[in-house]
N, C-alpha and C positions, 0 to 999 in steps of 0.2 A: 749635761741632760735638757736643759733649755737652751733655744738658739735664741741668738740676740742679733738685731738688724741694726746697723748703722744707717740713720737715715740720710745721712750726709752723702753716701756714696750713691744713692738712686740716680739714674742717668736713663734717659729715655732713647733708644736706639731704633733707627730704623733700618731694615736690612735694605741694603744695595741691591740691584740686579743682580748680580752673583750669587746671593746667598738664596733668592727665591726657586723655590722648587716648583719643577713643571709639573702639568698635572699627572704626567704619564709614571712619574718615579712617586708620587704619591700616593697613587693606585696601589703599585707596587708594593709599598710599604705597609699600605693597608692590607693587601692580600697576604703577604707574610704575617703580618699579625693575627691574622685571624683563620691562620691553617688548624684545621681539625687534629685530632690526635692520630688518626691513619695518615693524614699528610706529612705530618711532623715525621712519622716513622717511615717512612716511603723517603722522604727527601734526607733522614739519619742515613738510610740503608744505603742510597745512592751517591751519598756523598762521603763515604769510606772506601778507602782502598785497599784493604785485606782482602787474601783469599777466600776468607769462609764467607764472607759478605758475598762474594763474587759467584761462589759456588750456592748457596740459599737462591740469590735471583735466579740463578741458571735452572736450579732445581722447580723454584715455582712457575719459572717460564714454560718448563717443558711439560710441570704437571697441569698449567691452565690451558695448553695447547691439546694435550693428549682428553683432556676431559672436554672440552668443546667438540672435538672431534668426534668422540664415542658419544657425547651427548646427541649432535647432531645426527649421527648417523643411526642412533638407537632410535631417535624419535621421526627419523624417514620412515623406516622398516618396523620397528613397534608403537608406534603412537608418541602422541606428544607427552603425555601425564609418564609413560616411562623414561623418555629421553630428560625430560624436565627432572625426575626424580633422581636418575644420575648424576644432572649437573650442579643439583644442592647439595647432593652427598658429596662431589667434587669439593667443591667451595669450603665444605665442612671441613675435607680432609686437605686442602692447603692450609685452611686455620688452623687445623691440628698438628702440620708439620710447621707452621711458622712457630707457635707456643713451642712445640720441641726444639727446635733450632734456637730460638731464644733463649729457651733454658740449658741447653748445652754449652750457649756464648756464654753464659754466666759460672760455669761448673769451672773450679779452680779458684776463679777470681773474688767470686761473692758467696758461692755457696759450696758444700759438699757433696751435693746429691741432685738427682734431676726432680724437678716439680712434678707434682701428681696434676696440677691443673690442667694439663691437656686431655686428660683421662675423660675430663665433664664432656667433652665435646662428642664422640661417640653415643655417649650417653644420650646427651640434649639432643643428637640428630635422632635418634631412636624413639625416643618420647615423641617428639615433635611429629616424627614421619607417621606415629602409630594414632596421634590427635589431629591430625590435619586429614582432611579425606582425598587431596588433591595430590599427596605425595605417598608412594607406594614405599613399605620399609626394605624389601629384598631389592631392589633397584638404587635405591638412596645408601643402602651399605656397601654395593658394588662401586658405587662411584665414590665412596669415602676411601675406598683404599685403591683407587685409581694413582697415587702418586707412590704405591710400591713398584708397578711398572715402568713409571718414571724415572724412578732411582735407578731400578735394573736397565733402562735403556740408556742414562747416564752413564754411568759406570761400566757398561760393556762398550762403550765406543773408543775406549784408550786401547 
């Protein structure tokens, strides 16, 4: 329970030039220690080599590309506000898809059912769009469902 210290064993050591860290390696260790939660999740996703993780990253990438294209096209032809609403909805859809994939990944290992937490994402998007004047509800909901055509596009390519 208590730690005892032997004062006879104290010894002052000076590091040799071989043990001294260069400033670049010191900065890298500081950066690694200060990663936020999102950066840790991205690093964790990229470090795994299983097929399910690669499938998730591919679908997220396709969804992001489709949402950027659709938001740009609608922003040009229908106005910036409409395109911005679609893009915010698409980001919420990607977040929903990530929560759903995370819940499905835990299925069988840690839980016996799919979590209902991801259902808060469209509800919060709807409330956020209705309260904020710069977002339109209808384009935001259209943007939210962009992940569905992306899934169809991914699975129809084989």
